[in-house]
N, CA, C and O atoms as a GROMACS GRO file, in nm:
protein
  404
    1MET      N    1   2.008   2.293   1.535
    1MET     CA    2   1.895   2.251   1.489
    1MET      C    3   1.794   2.363   1.574
    1MET      O    4   1.718   2.445   1.524
    2ALA      N    5   1.818   2.339   1.707
    2ALA     CA    6   1.759   2.431   1.792
    2ALA      C    7   1.756   2.586   1.752
    2ALA      O    8   1.666   2.660   1.795
    3ASP      N    9   1.835   2.620   1.688
    3ASP     CA   10   1.826   2.793   1.622
    3ASP      C   11   1.810   2.800   1.501
    3ASP      O   12   1.860   2.893   1.438
    4GLY      N   13   1.736   2.701   1.440
    4GLY     CA   14   1.661   2.726   1.314
    4GLY      C   15   1.725   2.709   1.204
    4GLY      O   16   1.680   2.748   1.096
    5HIS      N   17   1.857   2.638   1.219
    5HIS     CA   18   1.904   2.619   1.094
    5HIS      C   19   1.879   2.554   0.991
    5HIS      O   20   1.957   2.575   0.898
    6PHE      N   21   1.772   2.461   0.968
    6PHE     CA   22   1.696   2.410   0.865
    6PHE      C   23   1.573   2.478   0.884
    6PHE      O   24   1.496   2.418   0.809
    7ASP      N   25   1.507   2.572   0.944
    7ASP     CA   26   1.405   2.629   0.904
    7ASP      C   27   1.420   2.675   0.746
    7ASP      O   28   1.313   2.660   0.687
    8ALA      N   29   1.495   2.712   0.687
    8ALA     CA   30   1.463   2.753   0.556
    8ALA      C   31   1.460   2.649   0.470
    8ALA      O   32   1.480   2.674   0.352
    9ALA      N   33   1.442   2.548   0.501
    9ALA     CA   34   1.408   2.411   0.396
    9ALA      C   35   1.253   2.407   0.397
    9ALA      O   36   1.182   2.402   0.498
   10SER      N   37   1.210   2.410   0.260
   10SER     CA   38   1.068   2.398   0.247
   10SER      C   39   0.988   2.267   0.211
   10SER      O   40   0.869   2.245   0.231
   11THR      N   41   1.082   2.184   0.154
   11THR     CA   42   1.055   2.041   0.160
   11THR      C   43   1.146   1.952   0.178
   11THR      O   44   1.263   1.984   0.196
   12ASP      N   45   1.096   1.808   0.175
   12ASP     CA   46   1.211   1.702   0.226
   12ASP      C   47   1.363   1.725   0.152
   12ASP      O   48   1.472   1.719   0.208
   13LYS      N   49   1.338   1.753   0.013
   13LYS     CA   50   1.479   1.770  -0.056
   13LYS      C   51   1.564   1.866   0.009
   13LYS      O   52   1.681   1.861   0.048
   14ASP      N   53   1.451   1.977   0.010
   14ASP     CA   54   1.537   2.103   0.065
   14ASP      C   55   1.612   2.068   0.210
   14ASP      O   56   1.725   2.115   0.224
   15LEU      N   57   1.563   1.998   0.305
   15LEU     CA   58   1.616   1.972   0.414
   15LEU      C   59   1.706   1.870   0.404
   15LEU      O   60   1.782   1.862   0.501
   16HIS      N   61   1.727   1.766   0.292
   16HIS     CA   62   1.811   1.684   0.276
   16HIS      C   63   1.907   1.764   0.278
   16HIS      O   64   1.965   1.808   0.377
   17GLU      N   65   1.936   1.799   0.112
   17GLU     CA   66   2.038   1.899   0.060
   17GLU      C   67   2.112   2.011   0.176
   17GLU      O   68   2.228   2.053   0.174
   18LEU      N   69   2.014   2.040   0.265
   18LEU     CA   70   2.105   2.186   0.354
   18LEU      C   71   2.164   2.070   0.464
   18LEU      O   72   2.265   2.104   0.524
   19PHE      N   73   2.125   1.977   0.484
   19PHE     CA   74   2.163   1.886   0.601
   19PHE      C   75   2.309   1.836   0.556
   19PHE      O   76   2.414   1.860   0.617
   20LEU      N   77   2.296   1.773   0.453
   20LEU     CA   78   2.430   1.742   0.394
   20LEU      C   79   2.544   1.838   0.363
   20LEU      O   80   2.663   1.810   0.382
   21ARG      N   81   2.504   1.941   0.319
   21ARG     CA   82   2.586   2.058   0.301
   21ARG      C   83   2.656   2.115   0.427
   21ARG      O   84   2.775   2.138   0.444
   22THR      N   85   2.532   2.138   0.526
   22THR     CA   86   2.592   2.131   0.669
   22THR      C   87   2.729   2.035   0.730
   22THR      O   88   2.827   2.072   0.795
   23LEU      N   89   2.693   1.914   0.685
   23LEU     CA   90   2.769   1.828   0.740
   23LEU      C   91   2.914   1.829   0.676
   23LEU      O   92   2.997   1.756   0.731
   24GLN      N   93   2.948   1.890   0.584
   24GLN     CA   94   3.060   1.900   0.483
   24GLN      C   95   3.091   2.038   0.512
   24GLN      O   96   3.202   2.051   0.563
   25ASP      N   97   3.028   2.139   0.494
   25ASP     CA   98   3.056   2.283   0.560
   25ASP      C   99   3.148   2.303   0.679
   25ASP      O  100   3.258   2.358   0.688
   26ASP      N  101   3.044   2.224   0.801
   26ASP     CA  102   3.134   2.219   0.927
   26ASP      C  103   3.224   2.108   0.913
   26ASP      O  104   3.250   2.056   1.022
   27GLY      N  105   3.274   2.062   0.827
   27GLY     CA  106   3.383   1.969   0.864
   27GLY      C  107   3.329   1.827   0.903
   27GLY      O  108   3.418   1.745   0.923
   28HIS      N  109   3.197   1.780   0.919
   28HIS     CA  110   3.176   1.664   1.021
   28HIS      C  111   3.214   1.543   0.914
   28HIS      O  112   3.270   1.436   0.940
   29ILE      N  113   3.162   1.598   0.771
   29ILE     CA  114   3.202   1.460   0.669
   29ILE      C  115   3.295   1.536   0.542
   29ILE      O  116   3.244   1.612   0.461
   30THR      N  117   3.379   1.515   0.541
   30THR     CA  118   3.491   1.573   0.430
   30THR      C  119   3.537   1.474   0.323
   30THR      O  120   3.603   1.526   0.233
   31ASP      N  121   3.505   1.279   0.308
   31ASP     CA  122   3.565   1.205   0.219
   31ASP      C  123   3.447   1.224   0.136
   31ASP      O  124   3.344   1.268   0.186
   32PRO      N  125   3.452   1.200   0.041
   32PRO     CA  126   3.325   1.162  -0.063
   32PRO      C  127   3.270   1.004  -0.038
   32PRO      O  128   3.157   0.964  -0.065
   33ASP      N  129   3.363   0.939   0.011
   33ASP     CA  130   3.325   0.818  -0.013
   33ASP      C  131   3.242   0.782   0.145
   33ASP      O  132   3.181   0.675   0.153
   34THR      N  133   3.244   0.849   0.230
   34THR     CA  134   3.202   0.852   0.366
   34THR      C  135   3.049   0.910   0.325
   34THR      O  136   2.942   0.850   0.332
   35LEU      N  137   3.072   1.024   0.288
   35LEU     CA  138   2.927   1.065   0.198
   35LEU      C  139   2.843   0.978   0.167
   35LEU      O  140   2.733   0.955   0.218
   36SER      N  141   2.914   0.911   0.049
   36SER     CA  142   2.821   0.816  -0.020
   36SER      C  143   2.775   0.703   0.058
   36SER      O  144   2.674   0.646   0.016
   37SER      N  145   2.827   0.661   0.159
   37SER     CA  146   2.779   0.578   0.231
   37SER      C  147   2.693   0.594   0.318
   37SER      O  148   2.633   0.499   0.369
   38LEU      N  149   2.667   0.759   0.361
   38LEU     CA  150   2.586   0.784   0.487
   38LEU      C  151   2.446   0.809   0.407
   38LEU      O  152   2.339   0.782   0.461
   39GLU      N  153   2.456   0.879   0.239
   39GLU     CA  154   2.381   0.879   0.152
   39GLU      C  155   2.274   0.711   0.148
   39GLU      O  156   2.156   0.691   0.172
   40LEU      N  157   2.360   0.643   0.116
   40LEU     CA  158   2.299   0.510   0.130
   40LEU      C  159   2.245   0.435   0.223
   40LEU      O  160   2.164   0.350   0.189
   41ALA      N  161   2.281   0.452   0.367
   41ALA     CA  162   2.224   0.446   0.467
   41ALA      C  163   2.085   0.538   0.488
   41ALA      O  164   1.999   0.488   0.560
   42LEU      N  165   2.067   0.630   0.446
   42LEU     CA  166   1.986   0.708   0.449
   42LEU      C  167   1.858   0.665   0.328
   42LEU      O  168   1.739   0.692   0.341
   43ALA      N  169   1.906   0.609   0.239
   43ALA     CA  170   1.822   0.579   0.114
   43ALA      C  171   1.747   0.424   0.156
   43ALA      O  172   1.634   0.381   0.135
   44VAL      N  173   1.834   0.381   0.208
   44VAL     CA  174   1.773   0.216   0.281
   44VAL      C  175   1.765   0.228   0.420
   44VAL      O  176   1.797   0.135   0.494
   45HIS      N  177   1.726   0.332   0.459
   45HIS     CA  178   1.677   0.348   0.587
   45HIS      C  179   1.757   0.257   0.698
   45HIS      O  180   1.686   0.180   0.764
   46SER      N  181   1.833   0.257   0.712
   46SER     CA  182   1.897   0.139   0.761
   46SER      C  183   1.889   0.154   0.920
   46SER      O  184   1.880   0.046   0.978
   47THR      N  185   1.890   0.232   0.977
   47THR     CA  186   1.854   0.262   1.115
   47THR      C  187   1.705   0.273   1.161
   47THR      O  188   1.655   0.320   1.264
   48ALA      N  189   1.649   0.212   1.045
   48ALA     CA  190   1.486   0.257   1.103
   48ALA      C  191   1.448   0.124   1.170
   48ALA      O  192   1.331   0.121   1.209
   49PRO      N  193   1.518   0.016   1.192
   49PRO     CA  194   1.495  -0.094   1.289
   49PRO      C  195   1.509  -0.121   1.412
   49PRO      O  196   1.443  -0.196   1.483
   50ARG      N  197   1.619  -0.044   1.440
   50ARG     CA  198   1.685  -0.044   1.585
   50ARG      C  199   1.602   0.074   1.644
   50ARG      O  200   1.560   0.070   1.760
   51ILE      N  201   1.582   0.183   1.559
   51ILE     CA  202   1.470   0.288   1.654
   51ILE      C  203   1.355   0.223   1.656
   51ILE      O  204   1.314   0.218   1.772
   52GLU      N  205   1.305   0.187   1.604
   52GLU     CA  206   1.144   0.094   1.619
   52GLU      C  207   1.188  -0.008   1.743
   52GLU      O  208   1.110  -0.015   1.839
   53ALA      N  209   1.312  -0.087   1.745
   53ALA     CA  210   1.332  -0.192   1.848
   53ALA      C  211   1.328  -0.110   1.987
   53ALA      O  212   1.257  -0.152   2.078
   54HIS      N  213   1.403   0.004   2.000
   54HIS     CA  214   1.438   0.099   2.110
   54HIS      C  215   1.285   0.145   2.122
   54HIS      O  216   1.226   0.119   2.227
   55HIS      N  217   1.245   0.186   2.060
   55HIS     CA  218   1.084   0.242   2.069
   55HIS      C  219   1.002   0.134   2.142
   55HIS      O  220   0.962   0.168   2.253
   56GLN      N  221   0.963  -0.022   2.086
   56GLN     CA  222   0.935  -0.118   2.129
   56GLN      C  223   0.959  -0.152   2.251
   56GLN      O  224   0.862  -0.179   2.321
   57TYR      N  225   1.076  -0.160   2.300
   57TYR     CA  226   1.125  -0.190   2.407
   57TYR      C  227   1.086  -0.110   2.524
   57TYR      O  228   1.036  -0.165   2.622
   58TYR      N  229   1.112   0.054   2.517
   58TYR     CA  230   1.027   0.136   2.586
   58TYR      C  231   0.917   0.115   2.620
   58TYR      O  232   0.878   0.110   2.736
   59ASP      N  233   0.849   0.101   2.517
   59ASP     CA  234   0.698   0.067   2.496
   59ASP      C  235   0.639  -0.023   2.613
   59ASP      O  236   0.558   0.001   2.703
   60THR      N  237   0.731  -0.165   2.567
   60THR     CA  238   0.680  -0.307   2.659
   60THR      C  239   0.730  -0.292   2.813
   60THR      O  240   0.666  -0.310   2.917
   61ALA      N  241   0.865  -0.252   2.794
   61ALA     CA  242   0.948  -0.297   2.919
   61ALA      C  243   0.960  -0.168   3.032
   61ALA      O  244   0.932  -0.177   3.152
   62VAL      N  245   1.007  -0.053   2.966
   62VAL     CA  246   1.026   0.038   3.056
   62VAL      C  247   0.883   0.152   3.104
   62VAL      O  248   0.856   0.211   3.209
   63LYS      N  249   0.826   0.147   2.993
   63LYS     CA  250   0.710   0.240   3.023
   63LYS      C  251   0.637   0.187   3.157
   63LYS      O  252   0.629   0.237   3.269
   64SER      N  253   0.562   0.002   3.076
   64SER     CA  254   0.496  -0.051   3.183
   64SER      C  255   0.554  -0.055   3.321
   64SER      O  256   0.491  -0.021   3.421
   65ALA      N  257   0.712  -0.108   3.322
   65ALA     CA  258   0.748  -0.138   3.457
   65ALA      C  259   0.754   0.019   3.522
   65ALA      O  260   0.762   0.014   3.645
   66LEU      N  261   0.751   0.124   3.480
   66LEU     CA  262   0.762   0.273   3.556
   66LEU      C  263   0.610   0.317   3.556
   66LEU      O  264   0.586   0.398   3.646
   67ALA      N  265   0.497   0.282   3.475
   67ALA     CA  266   0.392   0.311   3.512
   67ALA      C  267   0.328   0.408   3.624
   67ALA      O  268   0.262   0.510   3.607
   68ALA      N  269   0.367   0.345   3.742
   68ALA     CA  270   0.255   0.408   3.856
   68ALA      C  271   0.368   0.521   3.869
   68ALA      O  272   0.312   0.621   3.915
   69GLY      N  273   0.503   0.546   3.848
   69GLY     CA  274   0.609   0.637   3.910
   69GLY      C  275   0.587   0.758   3.814
   69GLY      O  276   0.592   0.876   3.848
   70LEU      N  277   0.563   0.710   3.691
   70LEU     CA  278   0.576   0.820   3.573
   70LEU      C  279   0.471   0.977   3.596
   70LEU      O  280   0.356   0.972   3.640
   71ASP      N  281   0.529   1.084   3.563
   71ASP     CA  282   0.460   1.191   3.612
   71ASP      C  283   0.401   1.195   3.429
   71ASP      O  284   0.486   1.216   3.342
   72SER      N  285   0.296   1.179   3.399
   72SER     CA  286   0.215   1.201   3.274
   72SER      C  287   0.219   1.376   3.217
   72SER      O  288   0.179   1.394   3.102
   73ASP      N  289   0.252   1.460   3.272
   73ASP     CA  290   0.295   1.564   3.235
   73ASP      C  291   0.393   1.591   3.193
   73ASP      O  292   0.404   1.692   3.124
   74CYS      N  293   0.507   1.503   3.223
   74CYS     CA  294   0.603   1.504   3.102
   74CYS      C  295   0.611   1.486   2.982
   74CYS      O  296   0.571   1.376   2.943
   75GLU      N  297   0.663   1.585   2.878
   75GLU     CA  298   0.632   1.513   2.758
   75GLU      C  299   0.784   1.477   2.715
   75GLU      O  300   0.797   1.417   2.608
   76SER      N  301   0.856   1.496   2.762
   76SER     CA  302   1.035   1.433   2.738
   76SER      C  303   1.110   1.446   2.883
   76SER      O  304   1.118   1.547   2.952
   77TRP      N  305   1.160   1.317   2.908
   77TRP     CA  306   1.227   1.314   3.017
   77TRP      C  307   1.366   1.226   3.036
   77TRP      O  308   1.420   1.166   2.943
   78VAL      N  309   1.418   1.232   3.184
   78VAL     CA  310   1.478   1.113   3.171
   78VAL      C  311   1.520   1.070   3.316
   78VAL      O  312   1.535   1.145   3.413
   79ASP      N  313   1.536   0.938   3.311
   79ASP     CA  314   1.562   0.855   3.435
   79ASP      C  315   1.697   0.860   3.487
   79ASP      O  316   1.781   0.780   3.443
   80PHE      N  317   1.726   0.941   3.572
   80PHE     CA  318   1.869   0.942   3.656
   80PHE      C  319   1.875   0.913   3.783
   80PHE      O  320   1.801   0.982   3.854
   81GLY      N  321   1.941   0.829   3.838
   81GLY     CA  322   1.917   0.765   3.976
   81GLY      C  323   1.818   0.730   3.997
   81GLY      O  324   1.786   0.752   4.114
   82GLY      N  325   1.725   0.668   3.923
   82GLY     CA  326   1.610   0.625   3.990
   82GLY      C  327   1.499   0.750   3.993
   82GLY      O  328   1.392   0.728   4.050
   83LYS      N  329   1.521   0.858   3.942
   83LYS     CA  330   1.465   0.950   3.945
   83LYS      C  331   1.407   0.993   3.807
   83LYS      O  332   1.457   0.978   3.696
   84GLN      N  333   1.286   1.053   3.843
   84GLN     CA  334   1.204   1.123   3.682
   84GLN      C  335   1.268   1.261   3.676
   84GLN      O  336   1.261   1.325   3.781
   85TYR      N  337   1.326   1.318   3.575
   85TYR     CA  338   1.351   1.443   3.568
   85TYR      C  339   1.306   1.514   3.417
   85TYR      O  340   1.359   1.485   3.310
   86CYS      N  341   1.200   1.612   3.436
   86CYS     CA  342   1.157   1.660   3.314
   86CYS      C  343   1.231   1.760   3.230
   86CYS      O  344   1.213   1.766   3.108
   87SER      N  345   1.345   1.866   3.319
   87SER     CA  346   1.375   1.940   3.224
   87SER      C  347   1.518   1.913   3.201
   87SER      O  348   1.555   1.818   3.271
   88PRO      N  349   1.622   1.968   3.120
   88PRO     CA  350   1.733   1.946   3.118
   88PRO      C  351   1.850   1.967   3.215
   88PRO      O  352   1.966   1.928   3.218
   89GLU      N  353   1.760   2.053   3.304
   89GLU     CA  354   1.871   2.128   3.422
   89GLU      C  355   1.885   2.042   3.508
   89GLU      O  356   1.982   2.054   3.582
   90LEU      N  357   1.805   1.942   3.523
   90LEU     CA  358   1.794   1.836   3.641
   90LEU      C  359   1.785   1.888   3.783
   90LEU      O  360   1.854   1.865   3.882
   91THR      N  361   1.649   1.983   3.757
   91THR     CA  362   1.651   2.049   3.891
   91THR      C  363   1.537   1.966   3.981
   91THR      O  364   1.447   1.893   3.939
   92THR      N  365   1.568   2.001   4.114
   92THR     CA  366   1.521   1.947   4.207
   92THR      C  367   1.363   1.940   4.196
   92THR      O  368   1.296   1.837   4.205
   93GLU      N  369   1.321   2.057   4.176
   93GLU     CA  370   1.139   2.103   4.152
   93GLU      C  371   1.051   2.003   4.044
   93GLU      O  372   0.931   1.977   4.050
   94ASP      N  373   1.140   1.960   3.953
   94ASP     CA  374   1.067   1.856   3.863
   94ASP      C  375   1.100   1.716   3.902
   94ASP      O  376   1.070   1.633   3.817
   95VAL      N  377   1.157   1.671   4.015
   95VAL     CA  378   1.196   1.527   4.017
   95VAL      C  379   1.077   1.457   4.112
   95VAL      O  380   1.020   1.496   4.214
   96LYS      N  381   1.064   1.323   4.023
   96LYS     CA  382   0.975   1.246   4.125
   96LYS      C  383   1.050   1.111   4.131
   96LYS      O  384   1.107   1.097   4.023
   97ALA      N  385   1.072   1.004   4.214
   97ALA     CA  386   1.109   0.902   4.232
   97ALA      C  387   1.019   0.807   4.158
   97ALA      O  388   0.896   0.816   4.165
   98LEU      N  389   1.086   0.708   4.081
   98LEU     CA  390   1.058   0.647   3.999
   98LEU      C  391   1.026   0.483   4.070
   98LEU      O  392   1.084   0.465   4.177
   99GLY      N  393   0.958   0.390   4.030
   99GLY     CA  394   0.930   0.277   4.155
   99GLY      C  395   1.065   0.205   4.097
   99GLY      O  396   1.147   0.237   4.011
  100SER      N  397   1.054   0.108   4.174
  100SER     CA  398   1.209   0.048   4.188
  100SER      C  399   1.160  -0.079   4.068
  100SER      O  400   1.052  -0.134   4.048
  101ARG      N  401   1.262  -0.090   4.017
  101ARG     CA  402   1.295  -0.217   3.932
  101ARG      C  403   1.340  -0.358   3.959
  101ARG      O  404   1.356  -0.436   3.865
   0.00000   0.00000   0.00000
């Protein structure tokens, strides 16, 4: 995805078809029954409640508990060993100690 594999898709339908074709071509899903199950799960948005639950948990529990220690300049970050890292390299230049939980 980061290499722009799906950039050619101009509509949601194109993206959906390219994604499914990629899963099949790369050998991730080769069984027609598994592909049908994926299609059904996508159609009924089966993961939407779980994603929303994780988002709500983050907003109500994690974010509020760590608010004082969070660096608001970090668009995306990870808590690793009680420290906030703002880069995938986990370098010490961007680390900030998070509040105790």
